[in-house]
KOLZAKE-797257 format. One record per residue (C-alpha): x, y, z. Coordinates in nm, 2 decimals, m for minus. Example, Ala and Ser with C-alpha at 12.3 -4.5 7.8 and 13.67 -1.06 7.14 Angstrom:
# KOLZAKE-797257
      u      v      w
   1.23  m0.45   0.78
   1.37  m0.11   0.71
# end
This chain:
# KOLZAKE-797257
      u      v      w
  m1.21   4.86   2.53
  m1.37   4.57   2.35
  m1.56   4.26   2.45
  m1.34   4.01   2.26
  m1.50   3.68   2.37
  m1.77   3.54   2.59
  m1.92   3.20   2.68
  m2.30   3.21   2.68
  m2.38   2.84   2.69
  m2.19   2.69   2.98
  m2.28   2.36   3.14
  m2.18   2.44   3.49
  m2.29   2.80   3.55
  m1.95   2.88   3.41
  m2.02   3.17   3.18
  m1.73   3.41   3.14
  m1.64   3.71   2.93
  m1.31   3.87   2.83
  m1.24   4.24   2.77
  m0.95   4.36   2.55
  m0.77   4.69   2.55
  m0.77   4.80   2.19
  m0.63   5.14   2.27
  m0.28   5.28   2.31
  m0.29   5.36   2.68
  m0.35   5.15   2.99
  m0.71   5.15   3.11
  m0.84   5.11   3.47
  m1.17   4.92   3.45
  m1.28   5.03   3.80
  m1.65   5.13   3.77
  m1.69   4.98   3.42
  m1.97   4.74   3.37
  m2.11   4.47   3.15
  m2.49   4.42   3.11
  m2.72   4.19   2.93
  m3.02   4.42   2.97
  m3.15   4.22   3.28
  m2.85   4.22   3.50
  m2.52   4.41   3.54
  m2.17   4.31   3.64
  m1.99   4.61   3.78
  m1.62   4.61   3.84
  m1.56   4.76   4.19
  m1.18   4.77   4.23
  m0.88   4.89   4.04
  m0.81   4.67   3.74
  m0.55   4.80   3.50
  m0.53   4.66   3.15
  m0.23   4.74   2.93
  m0.27   4.81   2.56
  m0.31   4.48   2.36
  m0.39   4.29   2.68
  m0.71   4.13   2.81
  m0.88   4.02   3.13
  m1.15   3.76   3.20
  m1.44   3.75   3.44
  m1.59   3.42   3.53
  m1.90   3.31   3.72
  m1.73   2.98   3.81
  m1.36   3.04   3.87
  m1.30   2.67   3.96
  m1.43   2.55   3.62
  m1.25   2.83   3.44
  m0.92   2.74   3.61
  m0.96   2.37   3.52
  m1.04   2.46   3.16
  m0.77   2.72   3.09
  m0.51   2.64   3.36
  m0.52   2.99   3.51
  m0.76   3.18   3.73
  m0.97   3.46   3.58
  m0.87   3.81   3.67
  m1.21   3.86   3.83
  m1.38   3.56   4.00
  m1.74   3.66   4.03
  m1.81   3.36   4.26
  m1.54   3.47   4.51
  m1.73   3.62   4.80
  m1.43   3.67   5.02
  m1.26   3.92   4.79
  m1.51   4.03   4.53
  m1.37   4.23   4.24
  m1.71   4.30   4.10
  m2.07   4.29   4.20
  m2.37   4.15   4.02
  m2.70   4.35   4.02
  m3.02   4.20   3.89
  m3.02   3.87   3.69
  m2.72   3.84   3.47
  m2.75   3.52   3.28
  m2.69   3.49   2.90
  m2.97   3.30   2.73
  m2.90   2.98   2.54
  m3.11   3.08   2.24
  m3.01   3.44   2.22
  m2.92   3.75   2.42
  m2.73   4.08   2.41
  m2.42   4.20   2.59
  m2.29   4.55   2.62
  m1.97   4.71   2.77
  m2.05   5.04   2.95
  m1.79   5.30   3.06
  m1.81   5.48   3.40
  m1.98   5.77   3.22
  m2.26   5.55   3.12
  m2.15   5.54   2.75
  m2.19   5.21   2.57
  m1.85   5.15   2.41
  m1.90   4.80   2.27
  m2.18   4.55   2.22
  m2.27   4.22   2.07
  m2.58   4.01   2.02
  m2.65   3.65   1.91
  m2.94   3.42   1.83
  m3.27   3.59   1.91
  m3.19   3.88   2.14
  m3.48   4.06   2.31
  m3.35   4.39   2.18
  m3.06   4.50   1.95
  m2.81   4.68   2.16
  m2.66   5.02   2.09
  m2.39   5.03   1.83
  m2.47   4.69   1.68
  m2.54   4.68   1.30
  m2.71   4.41   1.10
  m2.79   4.05   1.19
  m2.70   3.89   1.52
  m2.43   3.63   1.56
  m2.57   3.27   1.50
  m2.66   3.08   1.82
  m2.34   2.91   1.95
  m2.34   2.54   2.02
  m2.33   2.42   2.37
  m1.98   2.45   2.50
  m1.88   2.69   2.23
  m1.70   3.02   2.30
  m1.78   3.33   2.09
  m1.46   3.51   2.00
  m1.38   3.79   1.76
  m1.17   3.74   1.45
  m0.81   3.83   1.49
  m0.68   4.14   1.31
  m0.30   4.15   1.36
  m0.24   4.20   1.73
  m0.60   4.31   1.78
  m0.95   4.21   1.67
  m1.19   4.31   1.40
  m1.44   4.57   1.52
  m1.72   4.68   1.28
  m2.00   4.60   1.52
  m2.13   4.34   1.28
  m2.18   3.96   1.29
  m1.87   3.92   1.07
  m1.65   4.04   1.35
  m1.75   3.72   1.54
  m1.72   3.46   1.26
  m1.37   3.32   1.27
  m1.30   3.01   1.05
  m1.19   2.80   1.35
  m1.41   2.68   1.63
  m1.34   2.78   1.99
  m1.45   2.54   2.26
  m1.44   2.58   2.63
  m1.08   2.53   2.73
  m0.95   2.60   2.38
  m0.58   2.66   2.31
  m0.43   2.94   2.11
  m0.08   2.83   2.03
   0.11   3.02   1.76
   0.31   2.87   1.48
   0.68   2.83   1.50
   0.97   2.82   1.25
   1.32   2.68   1.33
   1.65   2.64   1.14
   1.76   2.27   1.12
   2.12   2.19   1.07
   2.24   1.93   0.81
   2.20   1.57   0.93
   1.93   1.67   1.19
   1.63   1.59   0.97
   1.52   1.25   0.84
   1.24   1.22   0.59
   1.07   0.88   0.57
   0.77   0.70   0.44
   0.53   0.44   0.57
   0.52   0.14   0.54
   0.89   0.14   0.43
   1.07   0.27   0.73
   0.82   0.42   0.97
   0.87   0.15   1.23
   1.25   0.16   1.21
   1.25   0.54   1.26
   1.01   0.55   1.55
   1.17   0.25   1.72
   1.51   0.42   1.69
   1.37   0.73   1.87
   1.23   0.51   2.15
   1.55   0.32   2.19
   1.76   0.63   2.20
   1.54   0.80   2.46
   1.71   0.83   2.80
   1.47   1.06   2.99
   1.13   1.10   2.85
   0.89   0.99   2.57
   0.57   1.17   2.49
   0.34   1.02   2.22
   0.01   1.17   2.09
  m0.21   0.99   1.84
  m0.57   0.93   1.73
  m0.51   0.56   1.77
  m0.23   0.34   1.90
  m0.21  m0.04   1.90
   0.13  m0.15   1.75
   0.25  m0.45   1.95
   0.61  m0.39   1.83
   0.60  m0.03   1.95
   0.44  m0.14   2.29
   0.73  m0.38   2.35
   0.99  m0.11   2.27
   0.82   0.13   2.51
   0.81  m0.13   2.78
   1.19  m0.17   2.74
   1.23   0.21   2.77
   1.02   0.20   3.09
   1.26  m0.07   3.23
   1.55   0.18   3.16
   1.38   0.44   3.38
   1.24   0.65   3.09
   0.93   0.85   3.17
   0.66   0.76   2.92
   0.34   0.96   2.86
   0.08   0.88   2.60
  m0.23   1.07   2.50
  m0.49   0.92   2.26
  m0.84   1.01   2.15
  m1.09   0.83   2.37
  m1.36   0.80   2.10
  m1.21   0.74   1.76
  m1.44   0.65   1.47
  m1.57   0.30   1.53
  m1.46   0.31   1.90
  m1.14   0.18   2.05
  m1.04  m0.15   1.90
  m0.96  m0.45   2.12
  m0.59  m0.42   2.02
  m0.58  m0.06   2.13
  m0.74  m0.15   2.47
  m0.47  m0.41   2.52
  m0.20  m0.17   2.41
  m0.31   0.11   2.65
  m0.37  m0.13   2.94
  m0.04  m0.32   2.91
   0.15   0.01   2.90
  m0.04   0.14   3.20
   0.04  m0.17   3.40
   0.40  m0.14   3.30
   0.42   0.21   3.44
   0.34   0.44   3.15
   0.12   0.75   3.21
  m0.16   0.68   2.97
  m0.44   0.93   2.93
  m0.74   0.97   2.70
  m0.92   1.27   2.57
  m1.29   1.22   2.61
  m1.57   1.47   2.66
  m1.93   1.41   2.73
  m2.18   1.70   2.73
  m2.44   1.49   2.91
  m2.19   1.47   3.20
  m2.11   1.84   3.17
  m1.77   1.78   3.02
  m1.68   1.98   2.71
  m1.40   1.83   2.50
  m1.17   2.12   2.41
  m1.10   1.99   2.06
  m1.34   1.79   1.85
  m1.10   1.50   1.78
  m0.75   1.44   1.89
  m0.61   1.36   1.54
  m0.25   1.48   1.56
   0.02   1.22   1.54
   0.36   1.31   1.69
   0.62   1.21   1.94
   0.87   1.41   2.15
   1.18   1.24   2.28
   1.41   1.37   2.55
   1.31   1.73   2.46
   1.53   1.70   2.16
   1.39   1.48   1.89
   1.04   1.52   1.73
   0.86   1.28   1.50
   0.56   1.42   1.31
   0.37   1.20   1.06
   0.04   1.13   0.89
   0.00   0.79   1.05
  m0.15   0.65   1.37
   0.06   0.42   1.58
  m0.11   0.10   1.44
   0.03  m0.21   1.28
  m0.08  m0.12   0.93
   0.11   0.21   0.94
   0.41   0.06   1.13
   0.44  m0.29   1.00
   0.72  m0.53   1.09
   0.72  m0.63   0.72
   0.81  m0.30   0.55
   0.68  m0.38   0.21
   0.31  m0.35   0.25
   0.08  m0.13   0.46
  m0.05   0.23   0.47
   0.12   0.50   0.27
   0.22   0.79   0.49
   0.49   1.05   0.51
   0.68   1.15   0.82
   0.97   1.36   0.94
   1.22   1.32   1.23
   1.37   1.65   1.34
   1.64   1.70   1.60
   1.58   2.05   1.74
   1.53   2.15   2.10
   1.32   2.46   2.02
   1.07   2.26   1.82
   1.07   1.98   2.08
   0.99   2.23   2.35
   0.71   2.38   2.15
   0.54   2.05   2.09
   0.61   1.95   2.44
   0.40   2.25   2.56
   0.13   2.15   2.32
   0.13   1.80   2.47
   0.13   1.93   2.82
  m0.17   2.15   2.75
  m0.38   1.89   2.57
  m0.29   1.61   2.83
  m0.32   1.82   3.15
  m0.49   1.59   3.40
  m0.68   1.89   3.56
  m0.87   1.93   3.24
  m1.22   1.79   3.28
  m1.20   1.61   2.94
  m0.87   1.43   3.02
  m0.88   1.11   3.21
  m0.62   0.86   3.32
  m0.66   0.53   3.13
  m0.65   0.34   3.46
  m0.97   0.51   3.57
  m1.14   0.44   3.24
  m1.41   0.16   3.25
  m1.24   0.00   2.95
  m0.90  m0.05   3.13
  m0.82  m0.42   3.14
  m0.61  m0.52   3.44
  m0.56  m0.87   3.30
  m0.44  m0.75   2.96
  m0.16  m0.94   2.79
  m0.02  m0.80   2.47
  m0.01  m1.04   2.17
   0.33  m1.13   2.05
   0.46  m0.89   1.78
   0.45  m1.03   1.43
   0.79  m1.16   1.31
   0.94  m0.98   1.01
   0.96  m1.20   0.70
   1.03  m0.93   0.44
   1.31  m0.69   0.53
   1.32  m0.52   0.19
   1.19  m0.17   0.14
   1.07   0.01  m0.17
   1.18   0.35  m0.04
   1.48   0.41   0.19
   1.46   0.70   0.44
   1.66   1.02   0.37
   1.89   1.18   0.62
   1.94   1.55   0.52
   2.28   1.67   0.41
   2.17   2.04   0.38
   2.01   2.29   0.61
   1.63   2.33   0.62
   1.37   2.56   0.77
   1.09   2.38   0.94
   0.76   2.55   1.05
   0.50   2.39   1.26
   0.12   2.45   1.22
  m0.12   2.34   1.49
  m0.49   2.31   1.41
  m0.73   2.46   1.48
  m0.51   2.72   1.64
  m0.32   2.83   1.32
  m0.64   2.85   1.10
  m0.81   3.15   1.26
  m0.95   3.30   0.93
  m0.89   3.01   0.68
  m0.71   2.68   0.66
  m0.34   2.76   0.71
  m0.24   2.59   0.38
  m0.47   2.79   0.15
  m0.23   3.07   0.08
   0.05   2.83  m0.03
  m0.19   2.63  m0.25
  m0.33   2.93  m0.43
   0.02   3.07  m0.51
   0.19   2.75  m0.61
   0.35   2.71  m0.95
   0.38   2.33  m0.91
   0.20   2.10  m0.67
   0.19   1.73  m0.61
   0.00   1.57  m0.32
  m0.16   1.26  m0.18
  m0.48   1.29   0.02
  m0.67   1.03   0.23
  m1.00   1.21   0.26
  m1.15   1.51   0.09
  m1.49   1.68   0.10
  m1.59   1.88  m0.21
  m1.86   2.07  m0.02
  m1.81   2.23   0.32
  m2.07   2.34   0.57
  m1.91   2.62   0.76
  m1.98   2.71   1.12
  m2.16   3.04   1.07
  m2.40   2.97   0.78
  m2.66   2.71   0.68
  m2.53   2.75   0.32
  m2.26   2.52   0.18
  m1.96   2.62  m0.01
  m1.69   2.46  m0.22
  m1.39   2.36  m0.01
  m1.15   2.65   0.01
  m0.86   2.41  m0.05
  m1.01   2.30  m0.38
  m1.09   2.66  m0.47
  m0.72   2.75  m0.41
  m0.59   2.46  m0.61
  m0.83   2.54  m0.90
  m0.71   2.91  m0.89
  m0.34   2.80  m0.90
  m0.40   2.57  m1.20
  m0.58   2.85  m1.39
  m0.27   3.06  m1.32
  m0.05   2.80  m1.48
   0.04   2.56  m1.19
   0.13   2.21  m1.29
  m0.06   2.00  m1.04
  m0.09   1.63  m0.97
  m0.29   1.49  m0.68
  m0.36   1.13  m0.59
  m0.66   1.04  m0.38
  m0.73   0.73  m0.17
  m0.97   0.49  m0.34
  m1.07   0.26  m0.04
  m1.44   0.19  m0.01
  m1.50   0.43   0.27
  m1.35   0.73   0.08
  m1.44   0.63  m0.27
  m1.76   0.84  m0.31
  m1.63   1.16  m0.15
  m1.29   1.14  m0.31
  m1.43   1.06  m0.65
  m1.65   1.37  m0.63
  m1.35   1.58  m0.55
  m1.14   1.43  m0.83
  m1.41   1.48  m1.09
  m1.47   1.84  m0.97
  m1.10   1.93  m1.01
  m1.09   1.77  m1.35
  m1.39   1.96  m1.47
  m1.28   2.29  m1.33
  m0.93   2.27  m1.48
  m1.00   2.08  m1.81
  m0.97   2.39  m2.03
  m0.66   2.53  m1.87
  m0.48   2.26  m1.68
  m0.31   2.05  m1.95
  m0.02   2.00  m1.72
  m0.24   1.90  m1.43
  m0.40   1.56  m1.35
  m0.61   1.42  m1.07
  m0.63   1.05  m1.00
  m0.77   0.79  m0.77
  m0.51   0.55  m0.62
  m0.45   0.22  m0.80
  m0.50  m0.05  m0.54
  m0.29  m0.30  m0.73
   0.04  m0.21  m0.56
   0.20  m0.25  m0.22
   0.02   0.04  m0.07
  m0.29  m0.11   0.09
  m0.44   0.23   0.20
  m0.34   0.58   0.09
  m0.35   0.74   0.44
  m0.12   1.02   0.35
  m0.20   1.39   0.37
   0.12   1.52   0.21
   0.21   1.79  m0.04
   0.52   1.91  m0.22
   0.49   2.27  m0.34
   0.71   2.43  m0.60
   0.97   2.15  m0.56
   1.08   2.31  m0.24
   0.82   2.30   0.04
   0.71   1.96   0.18
   0.40   1.93   0.39
   0.39   1.64   0.64
   0.05   1.66   0.80
  m0.24   1.48   0.98
  m0.49   1.72   0.81
  m0.75   1.56   0.59
  m0.92   1.80   0.35
  m1.24   1.83   0.55
  m1.38   2.12   0.75
  m1.33   1.97   1.09
  m0.97   1.89   1.03
  m0.87   2.26   1.01
  m1.15   2.42   1.22
  m1.23   2.18   1.50
  m0.98   1.89   1.54
  m0.63   1.89   1.70
  m0.41   1.83   1.40
  m0.04   1.89   1.34
   0.16   1.97   1.03
   0.52   2.05   0.94
   0.62   2.26   0.64
   0.98   2.18   0.55
   1.16   2.43   0.33
   1.43   2.21   0.16
   1.48   2.11  m0.20
   1.65   1.80  m0.09
   1.36   1.68   0.12
   1.12   1.79  m0.15
   1.31   1.57  m0.40
   1.27   1.27  m0.16
   0.89   1.31  m0.13
   0.86   1.38  m0.50
   1.02   1.04  m0.57
   0.79   0.87  m0.32
   0.49   1.04  m0.49
   0.61   0.93  m0.83
   0.63   0.56  m0.72
   0.26   0.58  m0.61
   0.16   0.78  m0.91
   0.33   0.57  m1.18
   0.32   0.23  m1.02
   0.55  m0.03  m1.18
   0.49  m0.24  m1.49
   0.86  m0.35  m1.53
   0.91  m0.71  m1.41
   1.20  m0.81  m1.20
   1.49  m1.02  m1.34
   1.51  m1.36  m1.19
   1.86  m1.52  m1.15
   1.86  m1.88  m1.02
   2.24  m1.91  m1.02
   2.49  m2.14  m1.19
   2.42  m2.51  m1.27
   2.58  m2.75  m1.02
   2.68  m3.12  m1.00
   2.67  m3.31  m0.67
   2.68  m3.66  m0.53
   2.38  m3.84  m0.39
   2.33  m3.73  m0.03
   2.53  m3.40  m0.07
   2.39  m3.06   0.03
   2.25  m2.86  m0.26
   2.25  m2.48  m0.23
   2.03  m2.28  m0.47
   2.10  m1.90  m0.46
   1.87  m1.65  m0.62
   2.01  m1.35  m0.44
   2.14  m1.20  m0.77
   1.78  m1.15  m0.88
   1.70  m0.78  m0.91
   1.42  m0.52  m0.96
   1.41  m0.15  m1.01
   1.24  m0.11  m0.67
   1.24  m0.43  m0.46
   1.17  m0.80  m0.48
   0.88  m0.89  m0.26
   0.88  m1.27  m0.29
   1.09  m1.57  m0.41
   0.95  m1.92  m0.48
   1.15  m2.23  m0.57
   1.01  m2.54  m0.75
   1.30  m2.78  m0.71
   1.19  m3.07  m0.93
   0.97  m2.87  m1.18
   0.67  m3.06  m1.04
   0.46  m2.75  m0.97
   0.52  m2.77  m0.59
   0.67  m2.48  m0.40
   0.97  m2.60  m0.21
   1.11  m2.27  m0.08
   1.01  m1.91  m0.04
   1.34  m1.73   0.03
   1.63  m1.61  m0.19
   1.84  m1.92  m0.08
   1.73  m2.28  m0.06
   1.93  m2.57   0.09
   1.84  m2.93   0.08
   2.01  m3.28   0.04
   2.02  m3.45  m0.30
   1.82  m3.76  m0.26
   1.73  m3.85  m0.63
   2.01  m3.92  m0.88
   1.99  m3.78  m1.22
   1.97  m3.43  m1.38
   1.70  m3.20  m1.24
   1.57  m2.85  m1.31
   1.49  m2.60  m1.04
   1.26  m2.31  m1.13
   1.29  m1.98  m0.95
   1.00  m1.73  m0.97
   1.05  m1.37  m0.83
   0.78  m1.11  m0.79
   0.79  m0.74  m0.71
   0.54  m0.55  m0.49
   0.32  m0.47  m0.79
   0.28  m0.83  m0.89
   0.52  m0.84  m1.18
   0.70  m1.17  m1.22
   1.00  m1.34  m1.38
   1.14  m1.69  m1.38
   1.48  m1.85  m1.43
   1.58  m2.22  m1.45
   1.90  m2.38  m1.33
   1.99  m2.75  m1.33
   2.16  m2.96  m1.07
   2.29  m3.31  m1.15
   2.30  m3.58  m0.88
   2.57  m3.85  m0.94
   2.59  m4.18  m0.76
   2.75  m4.17  m0.42
   3.13  m4.26  m0.39
   3.37  m4.24  m0.11
   3.59  m4.01  m0.33
   3.48  m3.65  m0.38
   3.24  m3.59  m0.66
   3.40  m3.50  m1.00
   3.26  m3.32  m1.30
   3.09  m3.51  m1.58
   3.39  m3.46  m1.81
   3.63  m3.58  m1.55
   3.41  m3.89  m1.50
   3.41  m3.96  m1.88
   3.79  m3.92  m1.92
   3.85  m4.15  m1.62
   3.63  m4.42  m1.77
   3.80  m4.40  m2.10
   4.15  m4.42  m1.94
   4.04  m4.72  m1.73
   3.90  m4.90  m2.04
   4.22  m4.83  m2.24
   4.43  m4.98  m1.96
   4.22  m5.30  m1.96
   4.24  m5.34  m2.34
   4.61  m5.25  m2.33
   4.68  m5.53  m2.07
   4.48  m5.79  m2.27
   4.67  m5.70  m2.59
   5.00  m5.74  m2.41
   4.91  m6.08  m2.29
   4.80  m6.19  m2.64
   5.13  m6.06  m2.81
   5.34  m6.23  m2.54
   5.17  m6.56  m2.60
   5.22  m6.53  m2.98
   5.59  m6.46  m2.94
   5.63  m6.75  m2.70
   5.45  m6.98  m2.94
   5.66  m6.88  m3.23
   5.98  m6.95  m3.04
   5.87  m7.30  m2.95
   5.79  m7.38  m3.31
# end
């Protein structure tokens, strides 16, 4: 038997401990005991534990049940049916203590100590475990189906952090049939893909995000509510900078409309431990069938109505019931209203009963640079939940270190990490893995966000990677994002590994993202999807220096007062045209900003109209067409050549008539002579 976890710094007298059967036979814990040297908890009834299984004992079963959604096997506060008795004063110290597991024979079979214990317990070797933070659970490092057991501090130093009420969800891999996966990018098609999911939903919608404020999305969700769809939404209650006014309106309007909106918000001063540090995952589950996972929050800059400009992000829509059920269980666990750190938005002091959502912005630019991809081949999709899937290291490290080729985009990266168990700092294990792969011949290109709030940290990362790979990484390059294009913020956290594996993720390259936050990533095994994201990466990496080709259309001739139609829709670009502008009379004034322009001809004469087109990178081209305005007649307008011929014929007729009259008179005069 082992002590596999314990909770020494509870806020509500809710210390607990968990015992694990590391043996090969079932064990009856009757007459076993746990002691801290000052008090003893003795198990007084039969309590069988199967191999590979564990039981928990809690001093506050109500708190434990609320945090973990099940009662402890032994409730030490249950006086009606005690499973154990406490002798002496058993209370683990905040700054340090020891804990030992004692067999019925009196033999100490396991022990641990942390902080500044009064005495080092039997069996323990070396330094104690560092003092845990308030609300932190001490748990052994996993070793296959069991736990590490060397009676040293390293047994108790997992990479991830365990907080009171933590989850321990495993990863999952599913097979996805052709046509059941859509890869997409933001800002190009993120809104269209998400709105499609909302509109198709007939039973339920579950959305989880760090932030949510899109007015367009809010309207679509309200329409779903009117169809009888059950809508649940979970957001972080304390994002960086606090909740924006737009998000408060978004959450309040949906709550008033009947959505079940909840916020995750802990407060240690109020004895509430938040079970993850930040709720940073971004995903949706629709009708227990469709799943959307992406790098972007549900905000206007990531889901713009105009699909040309906004945040760069990657996303995937997967139709798979097994995956939807898995993420549905994650959502249920994180949003469970019996958790102390989960609160209904209606009960939040920020809820606005009078909230009215601003009208969604009207789309003026329907063009996209990147069209979404619907798969035509099968794919394998694996889901990785943080911090649950990063017990010993960030889940992505192994793939990075073994890669033969790697491209990626990263919003935020820290060069130096401060780990949980040491005051010393270390180089990010992600960057160490990338450096190792480049030294082994990997061709690597990574693009980092260059916005002001990431500039310093990302520049340090970029320079480190350049320096560490300069002598061996000729095929590798690391850059900061050029801000001159349509991408206003590189918010992506995506990777393509070996031209086969695509990572769609919410994980920034910082310690908290893998060790403390709730994050979510999909790894998609598909060369087809990888090719799509490689193309998206290349557009951001290379930019665009090629100008579009303006085509103002054919010259036209009209009559005064007629309608003139100028058509520049034949203009073209290698990606997309972001703007048209017409200067009808070449006077420097802009008379139209769409591909077509219609107006009435009010000035006779020949005029030139100048069309200027621009692509999302600011490259421009112009073309000139002419339109001739003739005087107004009741007859239909004729071409210039037709007008000239008609004039000549009329003139000839007049002269012909005059000549005939003259000749006739001469003949008559001669006859009279």
